[in-house]
N, C-alpha and C positions, 0 to 999 in steps of 0.2 A: 889444365893450364896451372902453372905455378905462379906464386906471387912474384918470383924473381923474373918472370917473363912479362910482367905488366909494365906498360908505359905510364909514366907519371909526369906531372908538371911540378917544378919547384915553385917556391913562393913568389919568385920573380917572373914566373911564366916560362922559363926555359925548360925544354924537355929533359927528362931524366929517366933512368932505368935502374932497377935493383939488381941486375945480373951480376954486377961486381961484388955483391954481398952474398951470393950463393955459397953455401958451405961455411959461413961465418955466423956467429951468434948475433942476432939482430932483434932489436925492439922496434916495432912499428906502432906509432901512436896516431890514431885517426879520431880526431875530436872536432866538435864545433867550436873552435877557438875564437871566432869572431862574434859570438852571440852576446858578449858583454857580461855574462854571468859566470865567467870562468877565469878570474884573474890569476889563479894558481897555475894555469897552463903557460903563462909567460915564461916561467923558468924552464919549461921543457924545450 
């Protein structure tokens, strides 16, 4: 399975997919942004 075949949820809960990004340069950031100790992630 490819990352581009993975179903995701947007921040507002709506479903999303990465299939439209296949073949493009992509940066995926997966962090614990709601833990309170990561204010620098707000800019991401």
